[in-house]
MARBA-3410 file (N, C-alpha, C, O; in Angstrom, 1 decimal):
103
5.7,16.7,-51.1,6.6,17.1,-50.2,6.6,16.2,-49.0,5.6,15.9,-48.5 ~ 7.8,15.7,-48.6,7.8,14.8,-47.4,7.7,15.6,-46.2,7.9,16.8,-46.2 ~ 7.5,14.9,-45.0,7.4,15.6,-43.8,8.6,16.3,-43.3,8.6,17.1,-42.4 ~ 9.8,15.9,-43.9,11.1,16.5,-43.4,11.5,17.7,-44.2,12.4,18.4,-43.8 ~ 10.8,17.9,-45.3,11.2,19.1,-46.2,10.7,20.4,-45.6,9.6,20.4,-44.9
11.4,21.4,-45.9,10.9,22.8,-45.5,9.7,23.2,-46.3,9.8,23.0,-47.6 ~ 8.7,23.7,-45.7,7.5,24.0,-46.6,7.8,25.3,-47.4,8.7,26.1,-47.1 ~ 7.0,25.4,-48.5,7.2,26.6,-49.4,6.8,27.8,-48.6,5.9,27.8,-47.8 ~ 7.6,28.9,-48.7,7.3,30.1,-48.0,6.0,30.8,-48.3,5.5,31.5,-47.6 ~ 5.5,30.5,-49.5,4.2,31.1,-49.9,3.0,30.4,-49.2,1.9,30.8,-49.3
3.2,29.3,-48.6,2.2,28.6,-47.9,2.0,29.1,-46.5,2.5,28.5,-45.5 ~ 1.4,30.3,-46.4,1.3,31.1,-45.1,0.6,30.3,-44.0,1.0,30.3,-42.8 ~ -0.5,29.6,-44.3,-1.2,28.8,-43.3,-0.4,27.8,-42.7,-0.4,27.6,-41.5 ~ 0.4,27.0,-43.5,1.3,26.0,-43.0,2.4,26.6,-42.1,2.7,26.1,-41.1 ~ 2.9,27.7,-42.6,4.0,28.4,-41.8,3.4,28.9,-40.4,4.1,28.8,-39.4
2.2,29.4,-40.4,1.6,29.8,-39.2,1.4,28.7,-38.2,1.6,28.8,-37.0 ~ 1.0,27.5,-38.8,0.8,26.3,-38.0,2.1,25.9,-37.4,2.2,25.6,-36.2 ~ 3.2,25.9,-38.2,4.5,25.4,-37.7,5.0,26.4,-36.6,5.6,26.0,-35.7 ~ 4.8,27.7,-36.8,5.2,28.6,-35.8,4.4,28.4,-34.5,5.0,28.5,-33.4 ~ 3.1,28.2,-34.6,2.3,28.0,-33.4,2.8,26.7,-32.7,2.9,26.6,-31.5
3.0,25.6,-33.5,3.5,24.4,-33.0,4.8,24.6,-32.2,5.0,24.0,-31.2 ~ 5.7,25.3,-32.9,7.0,25.6,-32.2,6.9,26.3,-30.9,7.5,26.0,-29.9 ~ 6.0,27.3,-30.9,5.8,28.1,-29.7,5.2,27.2,-28.6,5.6,27.3,-27.4 ~ 4.3,26.3,-28.9,3.7,25.4,-28.0,4.7,24.4,-27.5,4.7,24.1,-26.3 ~ 5.5,23.9,-28.4,6.4,22.8,-28.0,7.5,23.3,-27.0,8.0,22.5,-26.3
7.8,24.6,-27.1,8.8,25.1,-26.1,8.1,25.6,-24.8,8.8,26.0,-23.9 ~ 6.8,25.5,-24.8,6.1,25.9,-23.6,6.4,25.0,-22.4,6.7,23.9,-22.6 ~ 6.4,25.6,-21.2,6.6,24.8,-20.0,5.6,23.7,-19.8,5.9,22.8,-19.0 ~ 4.4,23.9,-20.4,3.4,22.9,-20.1,3.6,21.6,-20.8,3.1,20.6,-20.4 ~ 4.4,21.6,-21.9,4.7,20.4,-22.6,6.1,19.8,-22.2,6.4,18.7,-22.5
6.9,20.6,-21.5,8.2,20.1,-21.0,8.0,19.2,-19.8,7.0,19.4,-19.0 ~ 8.9,18.3,-19.6,8.8,17.5,-18.4,9.0,18.3,-17.1,9.9,19.2,-17.1 ~ 8.2,18.0,-16.1,8.3,18.7,-14.8,8.5,17.6,-13.8,8.1,16.5,-14.0 ~ 9.0,18.1,-12.6,9.1,17.1,-11.5,7.7,16.8,-11.0,6.8,17.7,-10.9 ~ 7.4,15.5,-10.7,6.1,15.1,-10.3,5.8,15.7,-8.9,6.7,15.9,-8.1
4.6,16.0,-8.6,4.1,16.6,-7.3,3.7,15.4,-6.5,2.9,14.6,-6.9 ~ 4.2,15.3,-5.3,3.9,14.2,-4.4,2.4,14.4,-4.0,2.1,15.4,-3.4 ~ 1.6,13.4,-4.2,0.2,13.5,-3.8,-0.3,12.1,-3.5,0.0,11.1,-4.1 ~ -1.2,12.1,-2.5,-1.9,10.9,-2.1,-3.0,11.4,-1.2,-3.0,11.1,0.0 ~ -4.1,12.0,-1.8,-5.1,12.6,-0.9,-5.9,11.6,-0.1,-6.7,12.0,0.7
-5.8,10.3,-0.4,-6.6,9.3,0.3,-6.1,9.0,1.6,-6.9,8.4,2.4 ~ -4.9,9.3,1.9,-4.4,8.9,3.3,-3.8,10.1,4.0,-3.0,10.8,3.5 ~ -4.3,10.3,5.2,-3.8,11.4,6.0,-2.4,11.2,6.5,-1.7,12.1,6.8 ~ -2.0,9.9,6.6,-0.7,9.6,7.0,0.3,10.3,6.0,1.4,10.8,6.4 ~ 0.0,10.2,4.7,0.9,10.9,3.7,1.0,12.4,4.0,2.1,12.9,4.0
-0.2,13.0,4.2,-0.2,14.5,4.5,0.6,14.8,5.7,1.3,15.8,5.8 ~ 0.4,14.0,6.8,1.0,14.4,8.1,2.5,14.0,8.2,3.2,14.7,8.8 ~ 2.9,13.0,7.5,4.3,12.5,7.7,5.2,12.5,6.5,6.4,12.6,6.7 ~ 4.7,12.5,5.3,5.6,12.3,4.2,5.6,13.6,3.3,6.5,13.7,2.5 ~ 4.7,14.5,3.4,4.7,15.7,2.6,5.8,16.6,3.0,6.1,16.8,4.1
6.5,17.2,1.9,7.6,18.1,2.2,7.1,19.3,3.0,5.9,19.6,2.9 ~ 8.0,20.0,3.6,7.6,21.1,4.5,6.9,22.2,3.8,5.9,22.8,4.3 ~ 7.4,22.6,2.6,6.8,23.6,1.8,5.3,23.3,1.5,4.5,24.2,1.7 ~ 5.1,22.1,1.0,3.7,21.7,0.6,2.8,21.6,1.8,1.7,22.0,1.8 ~ 3.4,21.1,2.9,2.6,21.0,4.2,2.2,22.4,4.6,1.0,22.5,4.9
3.1,23.3,4.7,2.7,24.7,5.1,1.7,25.3,4.1,0.8,26.0,4.5 ~ 1.9,25.0,2.8,1.0,25.6,1.8,-0.4,25.0,2.0,-1.4,25.7,1.9 ~ -0.5,23.7,2.2,-1.8,23.0,2.3,-2.5,23.3,3.7,-3.7,23.5,3.7 ~ -1.8,23.3,4.8,-2.4,23.4,6.1,-2.3,24.9,6.7,-2.9,25.1,7.7 ~ -1.5,25.7,6.0,-1.4,27.1,6.4,-0.7,27.3,7.8,-0.8,28.3,8.4
0.0,26.2,8.3,0.8,26.3,9.5,2.0,25.4,9.2,2.0,24.5,8.3 ~ 3.1,25.7,9.9,4.3,24.8,9.7,4.0,23.4,10.4,3.0,23.3,11.2 ~ 4.8,22.5,10.1,4.6,21.1,10.8,4.8,21.3,12.3,4.1,20.6,13.1 ~ 5.8,22.1,12.7,6.0,22.3,14.1,4.8,22.9,14.8,4.4,22.5,15.9 ~ 4.2,23.9,14.2,3.0,24.6,14.7,1.9,23.6,14.8,1.1,23.5,15.8
1.7,22.8,13.8,0.7,21.7,13.7,0.8,20.8,14.9,-0.2,20.5,15.6 ~ 2.1,20.3,15.2,2.2,19.4,16.3,2.0,20.0,17.6,1.5,19.4,18.5 ~ 2.3,21.3,17.7,2.0,22.0,19.0,0.4,22.1,19.1,-0.1,21.9,20.3 ~ -0.3,22.4,18.1,-1.8,22.5,18.2,-2.3,21.1,18.6,-3.2,21.0,19.4 ~ -1.8,20.0,17.9,-2.3,18.7,18.3,-2.0,18.4,19.8,-2.8,17.8,20.4
-0.8,18.7,20.2,-0.5,18.5,21.7,-1.4,19.2,22.6,-1.8,18.7,23.7 ~ -1.9,20.4,22.2,-2.8,21.2,23.0,-4.2,20.6,23.0,-4.9,20.7,24.1 ~ -4.6,20.0,22.0,-6.0,19.6,21.9,-6.2,18.1,21.9,-7.3,17.6,21.8 ~ -5.1,17.3,22.0,-5.2,15.9,21.8,-6.1,15.2,22.9,-6.6,14.1,22.7 ~ -6.2,15.8,24.1,-7.0,15.2,25.1,-8.4,15.7,25.2,-9.2,15.3,26.0
-8.8,16.5,24.2,-10.2,17.0,24.1,-11.1,15.9,23.8,-10.9,15.1,22.9 ~ -12.2,15.8,24.5,-13.2,14.6,24.3,-13.8,14.6,22.9,-14.2,13.5,22.5 ~ -13.8,15.7,22.2,-14.4,15.7,20.9,-13.7,14.7,20.0,-14.3,14.1,19.1 ~ -12.4,14.5,20.1,-11.6,13.6,19.3,-12.0,12.1,19.7,-11.9,11.2,18.8 ~ -12.3,11.9,20.9,-12.6,10.5,21.3,-14.0,10.2,20.9,-14.3,9.0,20.6
-14.9,11.2,20.8,-16.2,10.9,20.2,-16.1,10.6,18.8,-16.8,9.7,18.2 ~ -15.2,11.3,18.1,-15.0,11.0,16.7,-14.5,9.6,16.5,-14.9,8.9,15.6 ~ -13.6,9.2,17.4,-13.0,7.9,17.3,-14.1,6.8,17.4,-14.1,5.8,16.7 ~ -15.1,7.0,18.3,-16.2,6.0,18.5,-17.1,6.0,17.2,-17.6,4.9,16.9 ~ -17.3,7.1,16.6,-18.1,7.2,15.4,-17.4,6.8,14.1,-18.0,6.4,13.1
-16.1,6.9,14.2,-15.3,6.6,13.0,-15.2,5.1,12.7,-15.1,4.3,13.7 ~ -15.3,4.7,11.5,-15.1,3.3,11.1,-13.6,3.0,11.1,-13.2,1.8,11.0 ~ -12.7,4.0,11.1,-11.3,3.8,11.0,-10.8,3.7,12.5,-10.8,4.7,13.2 ~ -10.3,2.5,12.9,-9.8,2.4,14.2,-8.4,3.1,14.4,-8.0,3.3,15.5 ~ -7.8,3.5,13.3,-6.5,4.2,13.4,-6.7,5.8,13.5,-5.7,6.5,13.4
-7.9,6.2,13.6,-8.2,7.7,13.7,-7.6,8.2,15.0,-7.9,7.7,16.0 ~ -6.7,9.2,14.8,-6.1,9.8,16.0,-6.3,11.3,16.0,-6.8,11.8,15.0 ~ -6.1,11.9,17.1,-6.4,13.4,17.2,-5.6,14.2,16.1,-6.2,15.2,15.6 ~ -4.5,13.8,15.7,-3.7,14.5,14.7,-4.5,14.5,13.4,-4.6,15.5,12.6 ~ -5.2,13.4,13.1,-6.1,13.3,11.9,-7.2,14.3,12.0,-7.5,15.0,11.0
-7.9,14.3,13.1,-9.0,15.2,13.3,-8.5,16.7,13.2,-9.2,17.5,12.6 ~ -7.4,17.0,13.8,-6.8,18.3,13.7,-6.5,18.7,12.2,-6.8,19.8,11.7 ~ -5.9,17.7,11.5,-5.6,17.9,10.1,-6.8,18.2,9.3,-6.8,19.1,8.4 ~ -7.9,17.5,9.5,-9.1,17.7,8.8,-9.7,19.0,9.1,-10.2,19.7,8.3 ~ -9.6,19.4,10.4,-10.2,20.7,10.8,-9.4,21.9,10.2,-10.0,22.8,9.7
-8.1,21.8,10.2,-7.3,22.9,9.6,-7.4,22.9,8.1,-7.5,24.0,7.5 ~ -7.4,21.7,7.5,-7.4,21.7,6.0,-8.6,22.1,5.4,-8.6,22.7,4.3 ~ -9.8,21.9,6.0,-11.1,22.2,5.4,-11.3,23.7,5.4,-12.4,24.1,5.0
END
């Protein structure tokens, strides 16, 4: 029997396999899905490029609320101490706030 022929109905094991394959093939896990935007290595991505829904989901605050929090705490000396210890010269209070909220 070639691979294109219909299997014999008395071959129950093969029919069960084909039914299982058909069920899996129509499953959402095998269908194409929209890619999820991710780049966990850069905070710039999380703070500036992530869509609003994912931002709120990940940080548990809206982007507007996040910027308000950053504005309230940006002059706190703890962030400047972090800057001195950080090897990243681009470390800003928003990054520290993001790390604090996200963790």
